Structures are given as C-alpha cells and as structure tokens.
C-alpha positions in Angstrom: 0.1 0.0 -0.1 1.4 3.6 -0.6 3.3 5.0 2.4 5.0 8.0 0.8 2.2 10.6 -0.7 5.2 12.5 -2.0 6.0 9.7 -4.4 3.9 7.9 -7.3 2.5 4.7 -5.7 0.8 1.8 -7.7 -0.3 -1.2 -6.7 -2.1 -4.2 -8.6 -4.1 -6.8 -6.8 -5.3 -10.0 -8.7 -8.6 -11.6 -7.4 -8.4 -15.3 -5.6 -9.6 -16.9 -9.0 -7.5 -14.9 -11.1 -10.4 -13.6 -13.5 -9.7 -9.8 -12.3 -7.0 -7.5 -11.3 -7.4 -4.1 -9.8 -5.1 -0.9 -9.5 -4.7 1.4 -6.5 -2.8 4.5 -7.6 -2.1 7.5 -5.5 0.0 9.8 -8.1 1.7 13.3 -7.3 0.7 16.2 -9.9 4.3 16.3 -10.4 4.6 12.9 -11.7 4.8 13.3 -15.5 2.1 11.1 -17.8 5.0 8.8 -19.3 6.4 8.1 -15.9 2.9 7.3 -14.8 2.3 4.8 -18.1 5.6 3.2 -17.3 4.8 2.2 -13.7 1.4 0.7 -14.4 3.2 -1.5 -17.3 5.9 -2.5 -14.5 3.5 -3.3 -11.8 1.3 -5.4 -14.3 4.5 -7.3 -15.5 5.4 -7.9 -11.6 1.9 -9.4 -11.2 2.1 -11.7 -14.5 -1.2 -9.7 -15.7 -0.8 -10.1 -19.2 -4.3 -11.2 -20.6 -7.8 -8.7 -20.6 -5.9 -5.2 -19.8 -8.0 -2.6 -20.3 -5.4 0.0 -22.2 -8.6 2.4 -22.7 -8.8 2.5 -18.9 -5.2 3.2 -18.1 -5.0 5.7 -20.5 -7.9 7.4 -18.6 -6.4 7.0 -15.0 -3.1 8.5 -16.7 -4.9 11.6 -18.4 -7.2 12.7 -15.6 -4.6 12.7 -12.8 -6.7 11.3 -10.1 -6.0 8.6 -7.7 -7.8 5.2 -7.7 -8.8 2.8 -5.3 -9.5 -1.2 -6.6 -10.4 -0.1 -9.9 -10.7 -2.8 -12.4 -7.7 -2.8 -15.0 -8.0 -6.5 -16.4 -10.4 -9.0 -16.7 -10.1 -12.5 -17.8 -12.9 -15.1 -19.4 -14.6 -16.9 -16.8 -15.4 -20.6 -17.6 -18.6 -21.9 -17.4 -19.0 -25.7 -16.4 -21.6 -27.5 -18.3 -25.0 -28.1 -16.6 -25.7 -31.7 -16.1 -28.8 -33.4 -17.5 -31.8 -34.4 -15.0 -35.1 -35.8 -15.2 -38.4 -34.1 -13.3 -40.6 -36.4 -12.6 -44.5 -35.5 -13.2 -46.1 -38.0 -10.5 -45.2 -39.0 -7.1 -43.2 -42.6 -7.7 -43.7 -43.3 -4.3 -47.6 -43.4 -4.5 -47.9 -40.9 -1.3 -51.3 -39.8 -1.2 -52.5 -36.1 -0.6 -55.3 -34.5 0.7 -57.8 -32.6 -1.8 -58.4 -29.1 -0.7 -61.8 -27.8 -1.9 -62.9 -24.3 -3.2 -64.4 -23.7 0.4 -60.9 -24.4 1.7 -61.8 -27.6 3.6 -60.0 -31.0 3.2 -61.4 -33.7 1.8 -59.5 -36.7 3.7 -61.7 -39.4 1.8 -60.9 -38.5 -1.9 -57.2 -38.4 -1.7 -55.2 -37.1 -4.7 -53.7 -40.3 -5.7 -50.5 -38.4 -7.3 -48.8 -42.0 -8.6 -52.3 -42.8 -10.6 -51.8 -42.3 -14.3 -53.9 -42.4 -17.6 -52.6 -43.9 -21.0 -50.6 -40.8 -22.5 -49.7 -39.1 -19.4 -46.5 -37.4 -18.8 -44.4 -39.6 -16.2 -41.2 -37.2 -16.5 -39.4 -34.6 -18.5 -35.4 -34.7 -19.0 -33.8 -31.4 -19.0 -31.1 -31.9 -21.5 -27.1 -31.2 -20.9 -26.3 -27.4 -21.1 -22.8 -27.3 -23.0 -20.1 -24.9 -21.1 -17.4 -23.1 -22.0 -13.5 -22.8 -21.5 -11.9 -19.5 -19.3 -8.6 -17.6 -19.1 -7.6 -16.2 -16.1 -5.9 -12.4 -16.6 -2.6 -14.2 -16.1 -2.9 -15.7 -19.4 -3.6 -19.4 -17.9 -6.6 -21.4 -19.8 -9.1 -23.0 -17.8 -11.1 -25.8 -18.8 -14.6 -26.1 -17.9 -16.5 -29.2 -16.5 -18.6 -30.5 -19.2 -22.2 -31.5 -18.2 -23.2 -35.1 -17.6 -26.0 -36.6 -19.6 -28.5 -39.0 -18.0 -30.2 -42.1 -19.8 -33.9 -43.1 -19.3 -34.4 -45.8 -17.3 -37.7 -47.7 -18.2 -39.7 -50.5 -17.3 -42.6 -51.9 -18.9 -46.0 -49.7 -20.1 -44.0 -46.5 -20.8 -42.6 -44.8 -23.9 -40.2 -42.2 -24.7 -41.6 -39.2 -26.9 -40.6 -38.2 -30.2 -38.4 -35.3 -28.7 -36.6 -38.1 -26.6 -36.7 -35.9 -23.8 -40.5 -36.7 -22.3 -41.7 -40.1 -20.8 -45.2 -41.0 -21.2 -47.6 -44.0 -19.8 -48.8 -46.5 -22.5 -51.6 -47.7 -20.1 -53.6 -46.6 -17.1 -52.0 -47.6 -13.9 -49.7 -47.1 -11.0 -46.2 -45.1 -12.0 -43.8 -46.5 -9.3 -40.0 -47.3 -9.5 -39.0 -50.9 -10.0 -35.5 -51.8 -9.7 -34.7 -48.3 -10.5 -36.6 -48.1 -13.6 -39.9 -46.2 -14.6 -42.8 -48.4 -14.8 -46.4 -48.3 -15.0 -48.2 -51.3 -13.6 -51.5 -52.2 -14.0 -51.4 -53.9 -10.4 -51.6 -51.7 -7.6 -51.0 -53.3 -3.5 -52.4 -51.4 -0.6 -52.0 -52.3 3.1 -55.5 -51.0 3.6 -58.3 -48.7 2.3 -59.0 -46.2 4.5 -57.4 -42.6 5.7 -54.5 -43.1 4.6 -55.2 -43.8 1.3 -58.6 -42.2 0.7 -61.2 -43.8 -2.2 -59.5 -46.0 -4.8 -60.3 -45.4 -8.6 -58.0 -47.9 -10.8 -57.6 -49.1 -14.2 -56.4 -52.3 -13.1 -56.1 -55.0 -10.7 -56.2 -54.1 -6.8 -54.9 -56.1 -3.8 -55.7 -55.1 -0.3 -53.8 -56.6 2.1 -55.9 -55.4 5.1 -59.6 -54.2 5.2 -61.3 -51.8 3.3 -63.0 -49.2 5.9 -66.4 -48.0 6.6 -67.2 -45.2 4.3 -64.5 -45.6 1.4 -64.7 -46.8 -1.9 -63.0 -49.2 -4.2 -63.4 -49.1 -7.8 -61.4 -50.7 -10.4 -61.5 -52.1 -13.9 -59.4 -55.4 -13.0 -59.8 -58.1 -10.2 -60.1 -57.1 -6.8 -58.5 -59.0 -3.8 -59.2 -58.0 -0.3 -57.4 -60.0 2.3 -59.3 -58.6 5.1 -62.7 -57.9 5.7 -65.2 -55.1 3.8 -66.8 -53.0 6.9 -69.6 -51.0 5.2 -67.8 -49.7 2.4 -68.9 -49.3 -1.7 -67.2 -51.8 -4.2 -67.5 -51.8 -7.8 -65.0 -54.0 -9.9 -65.3 -55.1 -13.5 -63.5 -58.5 -12.8 -63.6 -60.8 -10.3 -63.8 -59.9 -6.2 -62.2 -62.2 -3.6 -62.5 -61.4 -0.1 -60.7 -63.7 2.6 -62.4 -62.5 5.3 -65.7 -61.4 4.4 -68.2 -58.6 4.2 -69.8 -57.1 6.8 -72.0 -54.3 5.0 -73.6 -53.0 8.3 -76.6 -52.1 5.8 -74.8 -49.6 3.8 -72.4 -51.6 1.6 -73.1 -51.7 -1.8 -71.2 -54.1 -3.9 -71.2 -54.5 -7.7 -68.8 -57.2 -9.4 -68.3 -57.8 -12.8 -67.1 -61.5 -12.7 -67.1 -64.0 -9.8 -67.6 -63.1 -6.2 -66.1 -65.2 -3.6 -66.3 -64.2 -0.1 -65.9 -66.0 3.4 -69.4 -64.5 4.6 -71.8 -61.8 3.3 -73.9 -59.9 6.1 -76.0 -56.9 5.8 -74.9 -55.9 2.3 -76.3 -55.1 -1.0 -74.8 -57.2 -3.6 -74.8 -57.4 -7.6 -72.7 -60.1 -9.3 -72.9 -61.0 -13.0 -70.5 -64.1 -12.5 -71.0 -66.9 -9.6 -71.2 -66.0 -5.9 -69.5 -68.5 -3.5 -69.5 -68.0 0.1 -69.8 -69.6 3.5 -72.8 -67.4 4.7 -75.2 -65.1 3.4 -77.2 -63.0 6.6 -79.9 -60.2 6.2 -78.6 -59.2 2.7 -79.9 -58.3 -0.7 -78.2 -60.5 -3.0 -78.8 -60.5 -6.9 -76.4 -63.0 -9.0 -76.9 -63.4 -12.7 -75.3 -67.1 -12.5 -75.3 -69.2 -9.7 -75.1 -68.8 -5.6 -73.3 -71.5 -3.8 -73.1 -71.6 0.1 -71.1 -74.0 1.3 -68.8 -74.7 4.1 -69.1 -75.6 8.0 -72.6 -73.6 8.1 -73.7 -73.1 4.6 -76.4 -70.8 5.9 -78.8 -68.2 4.0 -80.8 -66.3 6.5 -82.9 -63.5 6.2 -83.1 -60.7 3.1 -83.5 -61.4 -0.6 -81.7 -63.6 -2.5 -82.0 -63.7 -6.6 -80.1 -66.1 -8.8 -80.8 -66.5 -12.5 -79.6 -70.8 -12.3 -79.5 -72.2 -9.0 -79.2 -71.5 -5.3 -77.3 -74.4 -3.3 -76.8 -74.2 0.6 -76.7 -76.0 3.3 -79.6 -74.2 5.1 -82.2 -71.5 4.3 -83.9 -69.7 6.6 -84.1 -70.1 10.5 -86.0 -72.0 13.0 -86.5 -68.7 14.6 -88.9 -67.6 11.7 -86.4 -65.1 10.0 -88.3 -64.2 6.7 -86.3 -64.9 3.8 -86.9 -64.7 0.3 -85.2 -66.7 -2.7 -85.9 -66.0 -6.2 -85.0 -67.7 -9.5 -84.6 -67.9 -12.8 -84.5 -64.2 -13.7 -82.0 -61.6 -14.7 -80.7 -59.5 -12.0 -80.7 -56.4 -14.8 -84.6 -57.4 -15.4 -85.1 -56.8 -11.8 -83.3 -53.5 -11.5 -85.2 -52.5 -14.8 -88.7 -53.5 -13.6 -87.9 -51.4 -10.2 -86.7 -48.7 -12.3 -90.0 -48.7 -14.5 -92.1 -49.0 -11.6 -90.6 -45.6 -9.7 -90.8 -44.0 -13.1 -94.4 -44.7 -14.0 -95.6 -43.9 -10.6 -93.9 -40.3 -10.8 -95.5 -39.9 -14.1 -98.9 -40.8 -13.4 -98.7 -37.9 -10.5 -97.6 -35.4 -13.3 -100.5 -36.6 -15.4 -102.8 -36.3 -12.4 -101.8 -32.8 -11.8 -101.5 -31.6 -15.6 -105.2 -33.2 -16.3 -106.4 -31.1 -13.0 -104.5 -28.0 -14.4 -105.7 -28.0 -18.0 -109.6 -27.8 -17.7 -108.9 -24.2 -15.4 -106.7 -22.9 -18.0 -109.0 -23.5 -20.9 -111.8 -21.6 -19.0 -109.7 -18.9 -18.8 -108.8 -18.8 -22.3 -112.3 -18.5 -22.9 -113.1 -16.1 -20.5 -110.3 -13.5 -21.1 -109.3 -14.5 -24.8 -107.5 -11.3 -25.1 -104.9 -12.6 -22.4 -102.5 -14.4 -24.6 -100.6 -15.8 -21.5 -103.3 -17.9 -20.9 -103.4 -19.3 -24.5 -99.6 -19.9 -24.0 -99.9 -21.6 -20.7 -102.5 -23.9 -22.2 -100.5 -25.0 -24.9 -97.5 -25.9 -22.8 -99.4 -28.0 -20.7 -101.2 -29.8 -23.2 -97.8 -30.5 -25.0 -96.3 -31.6 -21.7 -99.6 -34.0 -20.8 -98.9 -35.6 -24.6 -95.5 -36.3 -23.6 -96.3 -37.9 -20.5 -98.8 -40.2 -21.9 -96.4 -41.5 -24.6 -94.2 -41.8 -22.1 -96.4 -43.9 -19.8 -97.7 -46.2 -22.7 -93.9 -47.0 -23.6 -92.7 -47.5 -20.1 -96.1 -50.0 -19.5 -95.7 -51.7 -22.5 -92.0 -52.4 -21.3 -93.3 -53.3 -18.1 -95.8 -55.8 -19.7 -93.0 -57.5 -21.2 -90.6 -58.0 -18.4 -93.7 -59.5 -16.6 -94.8 -61.6 -19.0 -91.1 -63.1 -19.2 -91.1 -63.4 -15.5 -94.2 -65.5 -15.6 -93.0 -67.5 -18.1 -89.6 -68.5 -16.3 -89.2 -72.5 -15.9 -85.7 -72.3 -15.3 -84.0 -72.4 -11.5 -83.5 -74.5 -8.8 -83.0 -74.4 -5.1 -80.8 -77.1 -3.5 -80.8 -77.3 0.3 -80.3 -79.8 3.2 -82.6 -78.2 5.2 -85.2 -75.3 4.9 -87.3 -73.5 7.7 -90.6 -71.6 8.0 -91.0 -68.4 7.0 -89.2 -68.5 3.6 -90.7 -67.9 0.1 -89.2 -69.6 -2.8 -90.1 -67.7 -6.1 -89.4 -69.3 -9.4 -90.6 -66.8 -12.3 -94.3 -65.5 -10.7 -94.7 -69.1 -9.0 -93.9 -69.6 -5.4 -93.6 -71.6 -2.7 -94.3 -70.6 0.9 -92.6 -72.6 3.6 -94.6 -73.5 6.4 -92.7 -76.6 7.7 -89.2 -77.3 8.0 -87.6 -79.6 5.3 -84.8 -81.2 4.4 -82.5 -82.7 1.7 -84.7 -81.5 -1.2 -84.6 -79.5 -4.7 -87.0 -76.9 -5.7 -87.9 -76.5 -9.1 -91.0 -75.5 -11.3 -93.2 -77.7 -12.7 -96.2 -76.2 -14.9 -97.2 -73.1 -13.1 -96.0 -74.5 -9.4 -93.1 -74.7 -7.7 -92.8 -78.1 -6.0 -90.3 -79.7 -3.6 -88.5 -82.9 -4.5 -87.2 -85.7 -2.2 -88.9 -84.2 0.9 -88.0 -85.4 4.4 -89.7 -84.3 7.3 -87.4 -82.8 10.1 
C-alpha cells in the first residue's frame, strides 16, 4: 500500500480466482504521464497480468490525474461449467397420497389425490438436456478448462414410452407409476395395506390387492380383479373383474357391491350385492343379493338367513331360513338386470302418473281462462305448454307400461332355476318366475324347481 504520498505509488491486486485485476494508485501532480504509464506497465508485469488488460482505462487513469482505489484494470474470461442433464418426475413414484383442498378451503380426507395413478398418454417425467459450457482464461493468461455436463439416460420398465423429442416419458396404459429396480414403470397392479384414511377412495384401471381391510365409508372402483385379504366394512365396491374377500363382508346395511365377474367371500352380512358371475360364500345373512349366475353357499354352516336372494340359475345351500322364523326370500330364474329395470320402471311410472294427474286437473282451468279472457295471450300460451307436456307424459307412460308388461310376461314364463338345500325353515318364500312356494314347515334334503305353474319340492323329508 501507499506509504509515501510524495511519490507515485501503484499496486495491482489479482482476485483469488485470477479472473480480475484491480489497481490502486496515488499520483502526485508533479509526476509526468510517461512515468505513470511506465509504472503501471511495470506493476502489471510484476503481477504477471498479461490478458484482458483494459488499455483504454489505463489511458484515462493517466490523463485525468486522479487517485484510484481498487479499480478494475484487467478481466479474464470466466469459464462456464456445463449443466448436468436431469429428470423431473411429473408424478409421485412413491404413491404418497395428498388430501384434496376443496373450493371452500376444507380438506377432503376421503377422496385423496392419488398422485401416482396415471392414464394412458399422461406425462411421467421430463428430461432437461445437458447444457454445454465454455473454457476460460485468467488475467495471467492461464487457460481454464470447463467441466462438461453429464448426461443421464432413461431407465424405463414396462408400459412406458419415450416421446419423439426423446426428452419426455409417457404412460402407455392406465395404471400406477412406480420405480421398479430403478426403472420407471406403469403397473396395472396396485397393492395397498388398507383402504382408509391413509389412502382415501381408490379408483384404478387395473387389478387391486388390499392386504388388510376396506374400512367403512370408503370406496374402491377398479377395472380389473379386486382381492381383499381382510374384510369389507360398510364400503362401496365396484369391480369389472372378480372380487375375492378372504375375511368376508360386513356391510352394516350400507355396503353396495357390484361385481362384473365371480364373487368369493367367507361370508356376506348386511350388504347389497350384485354379481354377474357366480357367487361362492360360506354364509349370507340379512342381505340383498342379485346374481346373474348361480349362488353356492357351502362350508361349515352354509347358511342363508334373512334378506332377499336372487339367482338366475341355481341356489345351493346347506340351510335356508332359521328355526326362529326369520323371513327369507329366494328368487330364481330371473336376470338381476330385469329386476333392476322393473324397479326403475315402477318408480318412473308412479312419478309420471302423479304429473299426469296434476296436468289433467290444471288444464280445464286454463281452458276456462282462455274462454273468459281471450284477449290475454298468456293463458293460451300456458295452456299449449301444459297440453304438450301432458301428451309427452302419456307417450312415455305408454312406452314404459308396455316394457313393464313385457318383463312381467317374461317373468311369468320363467321355468328354469333350482334351489338345492339340506334343510329349509318356515317363513321362507321360494319364487321361480311368478310362481312361489311358501315354507310353513321345516324340510330337509330337497330340490325346489318349477313344474308347470307350480314350484314343487322333490325328495322331501320331514325334520
């Protein structure tokens, strides 16, 4: 640093990274410019500053006669390292669920956001490519090599594809995105420990395995097979494939279960069931069961007690009804879909008839108003609307009643369907088509079928 203010003092400082040099100069006015120029060049030589020297700035320093402290006098070229390529996931490959924040700010803890569930053509991840760097040079003239960026390669598993830009990864199917052996994979199979607060409701396009229970108040919808190793407790279940419940179903009177394939369960209690395939279980207690195939209730107990059980082909059980006189209804030979349709038709016809009665009561009053006040056009317009509505309702009623009659005729003509039991108890009703058999005494080892217009029991033995 400057120690003698009567003499020219110049000091050059080089930055720690050698990319910049600064000058600190004290110049008495008596020192000529040529001496100052030479002193600056000598100071630069001593510090070995040979690159990026700003000679225009030096000329300015000399010409203005001022003193300077830490003024830049030379700059190198800073090296720029390359940027590594990296992959940004667009889904959570660990499948951690998040609560949904609703519009009013409340949190829905049942319908959780399943961030790892994807649809076909969804983006799974995007690759940011390597960014090239550049070399540098210090003010001392030393070249500095940059560090090149490192590339990353896609590690992909099944059911994924790389886009045309080679930087976007897409799902090929509906499923669950996950990392399997460090490879991004979309699986049509999902495994859950339990369906409840931690998972929320499940909606999945493949197979689902639940290792524990499906807790009350939660829903599982899947397009494949559903296997539950625990119990169903007051839940809503819909699967297009087979449903297997190792523990059984305790519906608490609120479970609605729809199965596109076969249903297998240890027991069914207090539930509403519709299965297109066969049902096989150990007990059916106080439930409404509709099956487009056959129902087999076997095992230690093999009981059907209470409720309403409908099968298109056959019901086979060890025991139907109870000695305590629990009302049990058994229906054979009818498609469950026909029963659904009949129920809907009945409700729809009833609602239409109420509307028809109201319109028929109001139209005469509107007609009188038109006659009394013909100059008021609103009465005439309103009358026309009501008459058109009545005509439309009458057409709908005619169509629905015709369809209801067709289904009832089909029901009356049903002859197929059998009930095979080891024992059956009073207060049980067996219907095959529109014929029925009321059990008033306990029977054993018999088969019920329809002969002509009657349901008969073959091989009867009194208990």
